[in-house]
PyMOL Python script that loads the backbone (N, CA, C, O; Angstrom):
from pymol import cmd

cmd.read_pdbstr("""\
ATOM      1  N   UNK A   1      -3.097  -5.499  12.000  1.00  0.00           N
ATOM      2  CA  UNK A   1      -4.164  -6.215  12.564  1.00  0.00           C
ATOM      3  C   UNK A   1      -4.116  -7.694  13.029  1.00  0.00           C
ATOM      4  O   UNK A   1      -3.538  -8.443  12.241  1.00  0.00           O
ATOM      5  N   UNK A   2      -4.655  -8.309  14.258  1.00  0.00           N
ATOM      6  CA  UNK A   2      -4.583  -9.495  14.448  1.00  0.00           C
ATOM      7  C   UNK A   2      -6.026 -10.181  14.592  1.00  0.00           C
ATOM      8  O   UNK A   2      -6.885  -9.576  15.233  1.00  0.00           O
ATOM      9  N   UNK A   3      -6.257 -11.161  14.139  1.00  0.00           N
ATOM     10  CA  UNK A   3      -7.429 -11.785  14.561  1.00  0.00           C
ATOM     11  C   UNK A   3      -7.180 -13.098  15.191  1.00  0.00           C
ATOM     12  O   UNK A   3      -6.244 -13.759  14.741  1.00  0.00           O
ATOM     13  N   UNK A   4      -7.797 -13.518  16.050  1.00  0.00           N
ATOM     14  CA  UNK A   4      -7.605 -14.403  16.836  1.00  0.00           C
ATOM     15  C   UNK A   4      -8.660 -15.624  16.655  1.00  0.00           C
ATOM     16  O   UNK A   4      -9.797 -15.542  17.120  1.00  0.00           O
ATOM     17  N   UNK A   5      -8.210 -16.733  15.962  1.00  0.00           N
ATOM     18  CA  UNK A   5      -9.264 -17.981  15.788  1.00  0.00           C
ATOM     19  C   UNK A   5      -8.819 -19.154  16.854  1.00  0.00           C
ATOM     20  O   UNK A   5      -7.767 -19.788  16.780  1.00  0.00           O
ATOM     21  N   UNK A   6      -9.746 -19.297  17.770  1.00  0.00           N
ATOM     22  CA  UNK A   6      -9.549 -20.283  18.906  1.00  0.00           C
ATOM     23  C   UNK A   6      -9.745 -21.549  18.441  1.00  0.00           C
ATOM     24  O   UNK A   6     -10.583 -21.807  17.577  1.00  0.00           O
ATOM     25  N   UNK A   7      -8.927 -22.478  19.029  1.00  0.00           N
ATOM     26  CA  UNK A   7      -8.897 -23.720  18.761  1.00  0.00           C
ATOM     27  C   UNK A   7     -10.428 -24.523  18.802  1.00  0.00           C
ATOM     28  O   UNK A   7     -11.072 -24.514  19.851  1.00  0.00           O
ATOM     29  N   UNK A   8     -10.829 -25.051  17.860  1.00  0.00           N
ATOM     30  CA  UNK A   8     -12.055 -25.664  17.682  1.00  0.00           C
ATOM     31  C   UNK A   8     -13.312 -25.258  17.005  1.00  0.00           C
ATOM     32  O   UNK A   8     -14.416 -25.796  16.919  1.00  0.00           O
ATOM     33  N   UNK A   9     -12.698 -23.880  16.440  1.00  0.00           N
ATOM     34  CA  UNK A   9     -13.627 -23.020  15.809  1.00  0.00           C
ATOM     35  C   UNK A   9     -14.208 -23.542  14.414  1.00  0.00           C
ATOM     36  O   UNK A   9     -13.579 -24.303  13.678  1.00  0.00           O
ATOM     37  N   UNK A  10     -15.334 -23.101  14.170  1.00  0.00           N
ATOM     38  CA  UNK A  10     -16.094 -23.833  12.996  1.00  0.00           C
ATOM     39  C   UNK A  10     -15.433 -23.378  11.945  1.00  0.00           C
ATOM     40  O   UNK A  10     -14.525 -22.552  12.032  1.00  0.00           O
ATOM     41  N   UNK A  11     -15.890 -23.944  10.753  1.00  0.00           N
ATOM     42  CA  UNK A  11     -15.386 -23.465   9.503  1.00  0.00           C
ATOM     43  C   UNK A  11     -15.830 -22.140   9.151  1.00  0.00           C
ATOM     44  O   UNK A  11     -15.066 -21.260   8.753  1.00  0.00           O
ATOM     45  N   UNK A  12     -17.247 -21.990   9.325  1.00  0.00           N
ATOM     46  CA  UNK A  12     -18.008 -20.621   9.102  1.00  0.00           C
ATOM     47  C   UNK A  12     -17.387 -19.382  10.072  1.00  0.00           C
ATOM     48  O   UNK A  12     -17.455 -18.194   9.757  1.00  0.00           O
ATOM     49  N   UNK A  13     -16.887 -19.794  11.073  1.00  0.00           N
ATOM     50  CA  UNK A  13     -15.935 -18.838  12.195  1.00  0.00           C
ATOM     51  C   UNK A  13     -14.863 -18.420  11.087  1.00  0.00           C
ATOM     52  O   UNK A  13     -14.766 -17.357  10.474  1.00  0.00           O
ATOM     53  N   UNK A  14     -14.224 -19.375  11.028  1.00  0.00           N
ATOM     54  CA  UNK A  14     -12.448 -19.034  10.293  1.00  0.00           C
ATOM     55  C   UNK A  14     -13.136 -18.351   9.068  1.00  0.00           C
ATOM     56  O   UNK A  14     -12.388 -17.440   8.713  1.00  0.00           O
ATOM     57  N   UNK A  15     -14.165 -18.401   8.328  1.00  0.00           N
ATOM     58  CA  UNK A  15     -14.419 -17.659   6.843  1.00  0.00           C
ATOM     59  C   UNK A  15     -14.697 -16.428   7.314  1.00  0.00           C
ATOM     60  O   UNK A  15     -14.152 -15.475   6.757  1.00  0.00           O
ATOM     61  N   UNK A  16     -15.529 -16.212   8.347  1.00  0.00           N
ATOM     62  CA  UNK A  16     -15.851 -14.826   8.823  1.00  0.00           C
ATOM     63  C   UNK A  16     -14.673 -14.047   9.431  1.00  0.00           C
ATOM     64  O   UNK A  16     -14.635 -12.821   9.326  1.00  0.00           O
ATOM     65  N   UNK A  17     -13.685 -14.756  10.084  1.00  0.00           N
ATOM     66  CA  UNK A  17     -12.596 -13.775  10.658  1.00  0.00           C
ATOM     67  C   UNK A  17     -11.706 -13.425   9.130  1.00  0.00           C
ATOM     68  O   UNK A  17     -11.065 -12.376   9.074  1.00  0.00           O
ATOM     69  N   UNK A  18     -11.723 -14.197   8.157  1.00  0.00           N
ATOM     70  CA  UNK A  18     -10.965 -14.104   7.222  1.00  0.00           C
ATOM     71  C   UNK A  18     -11.532 -12.763   6.163  1.00  0.00           C
ATOM     72  O   UNK A  18     -10.818 -12.039   5.469  1.00  0.00           O
ATOM     73  N   UNK A  19     -13.132 -12.715   6.315  1.00  0.00           N
ATOM     74  CA  UNK A  19     -13.643 -11.874   5.275  1.00  0.00           C
ATOM     75  C   UNK A  19     -13.215 -10.654   6.018  1.00  0.00           C
ATOM     76  O   UNK A  19     -12.666  -9.759   5.375  1.00  0.00           O
ATOM     77  N   UNK A  20     -13.418 -10.505   7.397  1.00  0.00           N
ATOM     78  CA  UNK A  20     -13.170  -9.187   8.330  1.00  0.00           C
ATOM     79  C   UNK A  20     -11.911  -8.581   7.775  1.00  0.00           C
ATOM     80  O   UNK A  20     -11.800  -7.445   7.312  1.00  0.00           O
ATOM     81  N   UNK A  21     -10.905  -9.572   7.897  1.00  0.00           N
ATOM     82  CA  UNK A  21      -9.409  -9.078   7.471  1.00  0.00           C
ATOM     83  C   UNK A  21      -9.364  -8.524   6.102  1.00  0.00           C
ATOM     84  O   UNK A  21      -8.729  -7.531   5.748  1.00  0.00           O
ATOM     85  N   UNK A  22     -10.167  -9.340   5.323  1.00  0.00           N
ATOM     86  CA  UNK A  22     -10.023  -8.928   3.848  1.00  0.00           C
ATOM     87  C   UNK A  22     -10.900  -7.595   3.504  1.00  0.00           C
ATOM     88  O   UNK A  22     -10.766  -7.126   2.374  1.00  0.00           O
ATOM     89  N   UNK A  23     -11.614  -7.087   4.237  1.00  0.00           N
ATOM     90  CA  UNK A  23     -12.287  -5.830   4.334  1.00  0.00           C
ATOM     91  C   UNK A  23     -11.768  -4.721   4.747  1.00  0.00           C
ATOM     92  O   UNK A  23     -12.267  -3.629   4.474  1.00  0.00           O
ATOM     93  N   UNK A  24     -10.474  -4.903   5.608  1.00  0.00           N
ATOM     94  CA  UNK A  24      -9.925  -3.999   6.258  1.00  0.00           C
ATOM     95  C   UNK A  24      -8.609  -3.887   5.714  1.00  0.00           C
ATOM     96  O   UNK A  24      -7.768  -3.211   6.305  1.00  0.00           O
ATOM     97  N   UNK A  25      -8.343  -4.481   4.645  1.00  0.00           N
ATOM     98  CA  UNK A  25      -7.159  -4.182   3.982  1.00  0.00           C
ATOM     99  C   UNK A  25      -6.982  -2.636   3.232  1.00  0.00           C
ATOM    100  O   UNK A  25      -7.794  -2.137   2.453  1.00  0.00           O
ATOM    101  N   UNK A  26      -6.170  -2.255   3.521  1.00  0.00           N
ATOM    102  CA  UNK A  26      -6.186  -0.894   2.691  1.00  0.00           C
ATOM    103  C   UNK A  26      -5.611  -0.861   1.321  1.00  0.00           C
ATOM    104  O   UNK A  26      -4.492  -1.369   1.255  1.00  0.00           O
ATOM    105  N   UNK A  27      -6.089  -0.398   0.227  1.00  0.00           N
ATOM    106  CA  UNK A  27      -5.614  -0.477  -1.231  1.00  0.00           C
ATOM    107  C   UNK A  27      -4.367   0.715  -1.351  1.00  0.00           C
ATOM    108  O   UNK A  27      -4.389   1.812  -0.792  1.00  0.00           O
ATOM    109  N   UNK A  28      -3.595   0.335  -1.983  1.00  0.00           N
ATOM    110  CA  UNK A  28      -2.364   1.511  -1.818  1.00  0.00           C
ATOM    111  C   UNK A  28      -3.064   2.504  -2.545  1.00  0.00           C
ATOM    112  O   UNK A  28      -3.940   2.257  -3.374  1.00  0.00           O
ATOM    113  N   UNK A  29      -2.575   3.887  -2.149  1.00  0.00           N
ATOM    114  CA  UNK A  29      -2.968   5.097  -2.789  1.00  0.00           C
ATOM    115  C   UNK A  29      -1.930   5.850  -3.670  1.00  0.00           C
ATOM    116  O   UNK A  29      -0.791   5.967  -3.218  1.00  0.00           O
ATOM    117  N   UNK A  30      -2.152   6.235  -4.572  1.00  0.00           N
ATOM    118  CA  UNK A  30      -1.035   7.041  -5.331  1.00  0.00           C
ATOM    119  C   UNK A  30      -1.106   8.342  -5.455  1.00  0.00           C
ATOM    120  O   UNK A  30      -0.380   8.977  -6.220  1.00  0.00           O
ATOM    121  N   UNK A  31      -2.134   8.933  -4.588  1.00  0.00           N
ATOM    122  CA  UNK A  31      -2.825  10.120  -4.780  1.00  0.00           C
ATOM    123  C   UNK A  31      -1.309  11.173  -4.227  1.00  0.00           C
ATOM    124  O   UNK A  31      -0.906  12.210  -4.754  1.00  0.00           O
ATOM    125  N   UNK A  32      -0.825  10.552  -3.200  1.00  0.00           N
ATOM    126  CA  UNK A  32       0.442  11.276  -2.616  1.00  0.00           C
ATOM    127  C   UNK A  32       1.567  11.456  -3.757  1.00  0.00           C
ATOM    128  O   UNK A  32       2.471  12.221  -3.420  1.00  0.00           O
ATOM    129  N   UNK A  33       1.672  10.944  -4.932  1.00  0.00           N
ATOM    130  CA  UNK A  33       2.604  10.943  -5.872  1.00  0.00           C
ATOM    131  C   UNK A  33       2.080  11.955  -7.101  1.00  0.00           C
ATOM    132  O   UNK A  33       2.806  12.431  -7.974  1.00  0.00           O
ATOM    133  N   UNK A  34       0.865  12.133  -6.975  1.00  0.00           N
ATOM    134  CA  UNK A  34       0.366  12.955  -8.205  1.00  0.00           C
ATOM    135  C   UNK A  34       0.966  14.444  -8.090  1.00  0.00           C
ATOM    136  O   UNK A  34       0.876  15.107  -7.057  1.00  0.00           O
ATOM    137  N   UNK A  35       1.538  14.858  -9.172  1.00  0.00           N
ATOM    138  CA  UNK A  35       1.724  16.313  -9.280  1.00  0.00           C
ATOM    139  C   UNK A  35       3.182  16.620  -8.705  1.00  0.00           C
ATOM    140  O   UNK A  35       3.730  17.722  -8.699  1.00  0.00           O
ATOM    141  N   UNK A  36       3.770  15.245  -8.153  1.00  0.00           N
ATOM    142  CA  UNK A  36       5.332  15.648  -7.586  1.00  0.00           C
ATOM    143  C   UNK A  36       6.264  16.066  -8.465  1.00  0.00           C
ATOM    144  O   UNK A  36       7.070  16.939  -8.143  1.00  0.00           O
ATOM    145  N   UNK A  37       6.266  15.503  -9.661  1.00  0.00           N
ATOM    146  CA  UNK A  37       7.191  16.318 -10.330  1.00  0.00           C
ATOM    147  C   UNK A  37       6.720  17.244 -11.361  1.00  0.00           C
ATOM    148  O   UNK A  37       5.733  16.896 -12.010  1.00  0.00           O
ATOM    149  N   UNK A  38       7.272  18.367 -11.609  1.00  0.00           N
ATOM    150  CA  UNK A  38       7.032  19.086 -12.844  1.00  0.00           C
ATOM    151  C   UNK A  38       6.996  18.779 -14.145  1.00  0.00           C
ATOM    152  O   UNK A  38       8.060  18.307 -14.546  1.00  0.00           O
ATOM    153  N   UNK A  39       6.066  18.891 -15.026  1.00  0.00           N
ATOM    154  CA  UNK A  39       6.078  18.310 -16.202  1.00  0.00           C
ATOM    155  C   UNK A  39       6.980  19.199 -17.104  1.00  0.00           C
ATOM    156  O   UNK A  39       7.176  20.396 -16.889  1.00  0.00           O
ATOM    157  N   UNK A  40       7.486  18.516 -18.096  1.00  0.00           N
ATOM    158  CA  UNK A  40       8.591  19.000 -19.137  1.00  0.00           C
ATOM    159  C   UNK A  40       9.890  18.843 -18.410  1.00  0.00           C
ATOM    160  O   UNK A  40      10.685  19.733 -18.711  1.00  0.00           O
ATOM    161  N   UNK A  41      10.393  17.875 -17.443  1.00  0.00           N
ATOM    162  CA  UNK A  41      11.465  17.886 -17.079  1.00  0.00           C
ATOM    163  C   UNK A  41      11.919  16.381 -17.419  1.00  0.00           C
ATOM    164  O   UNK A  41      11.148  15.444 -17.214  1.00  0.00           O
ATOM    165  N   UNK A  42      13.129  16.205 -17.916  1.00  0.00           N
ATOM    166  CA  UNK A  42      13.815  14.801 -18.087  1.00  0.00           C
ATOM    167  C   UNK A  42      13.940  14.462 -16.455  1.00  0.00           C
ATOM    168  O   UNK A  42      14.302  15.217 -15.553  1.00  0.00           O
ATOM    169  N   UNK A  43      13.523  13.088 -16.389  1.00  0.00           N
ATOM    170  CA  UNK A  43      13.411  12.364 -15.140  1.00  0.00           C
ATOM    171  C   UNK A  43      15.086  12.161 -14.643  1.00  0.00           C
ATOM    172  O   UNK A  43      15.528  12.478 -13.538  1.00  0.00           O
ATOM    173  N   UNK A  44      15.751  11.637 -15.612  1.00  0.00           N
ATOM    174  CA  UNK A  44      17.211  11.581 -15.431  1.00  0.00           C
ATOM    175  C   UNK A  44      18.023  12.644 -14.799  1.00  0.00           C
ATOM    176  O   UNK A  44      18.667  12.578 -13.752  1.00  0.00           O
ATOM    177  N   UNK A  45      17.857  13.797 -15.752  1.00  0.00           N
ATOM    178  CA  UNK A  45      18.296  15.061 -15.370  1.00  0.00           C
ATOM    179  C   UNK A  45      17.972  15.474 -13.978  1.00  0.00           C
ATOM    180  O   UNK A  45      18.827  15.818 -13.162  1.00  0.00           O
ATOM    181  N   UNK A  46      16.467  15.415 -13.709  1.00  0.00           N
ATOM    182  CA  UNK A  46      16.087  15.939 -12.580  1.00  0.00           C
ATOM    183  C   UNK A  46      16.610  15.075 -11.431  1.00  0.00           C
ATOM    184  O   UNK A  46      16.660  15.664 -10.351  1.00  0.00           O
ATOM    185  N   UNK A  47      17.015  13.784 -11.442  1.00  0.00           N
ATOM    186  CA  UNK A  47      17.469  12.922 -10.555  1.00  0.00           C
ATOM    187  C   UNK A  47      18.841  13.456  -9.880  1.00  0.00           C
ATOM    188  O   UNK A  47      19.153  13.534  -8.691  1.00  0.00           O
ATOM    189  N   UNK A  48      19.638  13.838 -11.205  1.00  0.00           N
ATOM    190  CA  UNK A  48      21.072  14.143 -10.975  1.00  0.00           C
ATOM    191  C   UNK A  48      21.166  15.470 -10.410  1.00  0.00           C
ATOM    192  O   UNK A  48      21.973  15.748  -9.523  1.00  0.00           O
ATOM    193  N   UNK A  49      20.278  16.364 -10.956  1.00  0.00           N
ATOM    194  CA  UNK A  49      20.179  17.718  -9.996  1.00  0.00           C
ATOM    195  C   UNK A  49      19.980  17.530  -8.531  1.00  0.00           C
ATOM    196  O   UNK A  49      20.734  18.124  -7.761  1.00  0.00           O
ATOM    197  N   UNK A  50      19.055  16.774  -8.084  1.00  0.00           N
ATOM    198  CA  UNK A  50      18.590  16.536  -6.811  1.00  0.00           C
ATOM    199  C   UNK A  50      19.678  16.152  -6.039  1.00  0.00           C
ATOM    200  O   UNK A  50      20.019  16.665  -4.973  1.00  0.00           O
ATOM    201  N   UNK A  51      20.245  15.170  -6.658  1.00  0.00           N
ATOM    202  CA  UNK A  51      21.446  14.337  -6.094  1.00  0.00           C
ATOM    203  C   UNK A  51      22.724  14.752  -5.920  1.00  0.00           C
ATOM    204  O   UNK A  51      23.564  14.281  -5.152  1.00  0.00           O
ATOM    205  N   UNK A  52      22.864  16.006  -6.961  1.00  0.00           N
ATOM    206  CA  UNK A  52      24.148  16.700  -7.163  1.00  0.00           C
ATOM    207  C   UNK A  52      25.076  15.954  -7.745  1.00  0.00           C
ATOM    208  O   UNK A  52      26.268  16.104  -7.476  1.00  0.00           O
ATOM    209  N   UNK A  53      24.624  15.038  -8.635  1.00  0.00           N
ATOM    210  CA  UNK A  53      25.601  14.323  -9.429  1.00  0.00           C
ATOM    211  C   UNK A  53      26.195  15.088 -10.657  1.00  0.00           C
ATOM    212  O   UNK A  53      25.768  16.222 -10.872  1.00  0.00           O
ATOM    213  N   UNK A  54      26.868  14.711 -11.237  1.00  0.00           N
ATOM    214  CA  UNK A  54      27.332  15.242 -12.447  1.00  0.00           C
ATOM    215  C   UNK A  54      27.963  14.243 -13.492  1.00  0.00           C
ATOM    216  O   UNK A  54      28.385  14.661 -14.569  1.00  0.00           O
TER     217      UNK A  54
END
""", "prot")
cmd.dss("prot")
cmd.show_as("cartoon", "prot")
cmd.util.cbc("prot")
cmd.orient("prot")
């Protein structure tokens, strides 16, 4: 997102633009990782199987 602040803008205009930017920031979501690994598996063993390492 781009916010343009024109030359000669007042301090309040700058603060308003920055607050709009902060409102639109997305927090990272971990929902896509929930349940991605089956429980009861050893993480290293799983990685080696997936990568076909021995």
